N, C-alpha and C positions, 0 to 999 in steps of 0.2 A: 492385669490383676492388681488390685490396690492392697496396700498393707495399712491396717488401722494404726493410729498413733499408739493405742494401748499395746497392740502386738509388737510394735517396734520397740517400745520401752521395755517390755518383758524380755525380748530377745537380747537387748543391750545389757539388761541386768544379769542375765545368765552368762553373757560373755565376761562381764566384770567379775563374776564369782570365781573365775579361775578353774574351770572344769569341775564344778561342784556336782557331785552325785550323792543322793541320799543325805544331803547336809554335810558332806565331806569336802573340804577345800583341798584338793590334791596339789594344787600349785603351792600352797602354803606348807603342806606336809613334806614336800620334796624340794623345798627351797635351799639355798646355800646355808652352810653351818660354819661361819667363820670363827666361832668361839671354840671349835674343837682343837685338840692338840695337833691334829693334822687336818686343817680346814677342808671341808667338803664343799664341792661345787653343787649347784642346783642339779637335780636329776631331770634330764629332759623327759617330759611326760610321754612323748611318742616312743620312748624306749621301754615303757612299762605298760602292758595291757591293762585296760581299765579294771578288769576283774581281778588282777593281781595287786592292785594298789590297796594300801591300808584304808580301812573304813569300818565304822561301827555297823554291825548287822544284828538281825534277830538270830538268837542261838539259844536253844533250850534243850540241852542234852543231859541235864541232870547233874552236872558238875558244879561244885560250889565256886563262888567268886574267888578269883585269884589263881584258879587252875589254868595251866597251859595245856592245850590239846593240839597235838600235831597230827593232822589228818594226812597221812603220807600218800594214799592213792589220789586224793583230791589236790595235793600240792598246796595245802592251806594250813595255817597255824591260827588258832583262836586263843585269845586271852579272855577268860570268862569274867565279865563285869558284874553279873548277877541280874536279877529281874528280867531274865530272858534275853539278855543282850551280851554281845561279845565284840571285841576288837579283832578284826580278821586281817591277816597278812598273807600275801603270796610268798611261797618258799621254794627253794630247790632242795631236793632230797637225794638219798643215796641210790647208787645203782643197784640193780637186782642182786640180793645176797649181802649187801652192805647196809644194814639198818638195825636200829634198836626197836624193840617191841615191848609193850606193856608199860608199867608205871616206873617212874624214876622221880628224883627230886633234885632241886638246884643245890649243888654242894658249894658252889662259889661263883662269883662273877668277876669279870675283868674288863677294864677300859683299855682300848688299844693294846691288846695282849700280844705277847710273843707267840710264835708258832713253832712247835717242835714236831716233826713227822714221827709217826709210830714206826716200830720195826717192820710191820707189814707194808706200810707206805714206802719205806726205803727198799724193801725187797721187790715190790712191784715196779718201782721206778727208781733206779739207782741214782738219778739226778738229785733226789731228795737228800742223799747222804751229806751233801754240803751244808745242810741245815740241821745236822744231828745235834748241834749245840744250841739250837734255837735261832729263829729268824727274828730280827728286830721289828718292833711295831712300825706301822706306816701304811700308806695308801696301797702299797704293793703286797702287803702281808695277806695271806689267804684267809685269816680270821677276821679281817676288817676292823671296824671301829669298836666292836664289843664282842665278848664271848660269855656265854652262860653254860656252865659246866654241869653235866648231868651225872648224878651218882645213884647207886643202888646198894643198900646194905652197908653204907660207910665206905664204899669203894668207887673210885672214878671209873665210869664206864668207857671213857675215852671218846664219848660222843658229846658234841657240843651244838648249841644253837649259836650261830655267829653271823657276822657280816660277811660280805664278799666283795672282792674287786672285779668280779665277773657278773655284772647285773644281768647279762643275757641268759644266765643259767637259772634264773628264777622261773619256776613253773616246769622245770625239767628234772630228770633223775640222772645226775652226772657226778655227784660227790662221792667221797669215800665213806658215806654213811651219816655224816653230820647234816644238820639242817641249816641251810643257807638262807639269809635274808638280805634285802637291800640294806646298806649301811644306815640310811635314814630310818628304816623300819626297826632294825635291831636296837638302835639308840632309844626309840620310843618304847619298845618292849622292855629293855633293860631298866628303864626308869619305873616301870610298873611292877616287875616281879621282885620277889624277896627270896633271899637265901632260905632254903628249907621248903619253898613252895613246890607243890606237886606238878609233875609233868606226865601227861598220858600220851603215849605214842601209839596211834592206830595204824595197823597194816591191813592190806587187802585180805 
C-alpha cells in the first residue's frame, strides 16, 4: 500500500500540531510554567484523558457570557464565552453528600493560596489538625496554584474552585466538596473570571 505525498504531509502537520483537537493545542495548554511563584512542569498529556483537557466547545445553555457552570454529574466545568461557545475543563468533584448546589458568586480569588482545613475535615481526619493554622502555599498544597472562593448572600460557603496536586483525581468524585482542576487549567480560569461573577453548580 502506498502513501501519497499529500497524505504524508497532512499526517506530519498533524503531528507537529501537538495533539491538536478542534483547534486546541493541548501541548501548549499544558506546557511548563516557569514564571509561576512555584514553577510548574509540563503536564504529561498521557496523564490526562483527551475529553478532560481544556478546549473551546459549542455550549448554548442560556447563561450569559462570564458565567461559570459546574456540571457535577458530567465532571465538567464551563466558562461561558457567549455566542454559543464556552471553554470546557475537566474537573474533580465532591464525594456523595459533599457538594454545593445552585447559584453562588465569586467572593474573592487567590494565587498560590494557603489551605486551612475546616472543622469537619479535622474531625473526619485528625491528621489535618496539624494544619489548623494554615498550610503554606506550594506544590504540595491541596489548593494548588489558584483558588476561587464561592460565596452566597455575603457569606463564604467554604466551597472553592481550586488547583490540585493530585491530577489523577480529575474526572472523579473524591474531594470534600470543592471543585478540583488541573493547575494549568485553574490558572487559565482564574485569568478569565472576575470577583462578583456568577457560578452555577448543577447536581444530578
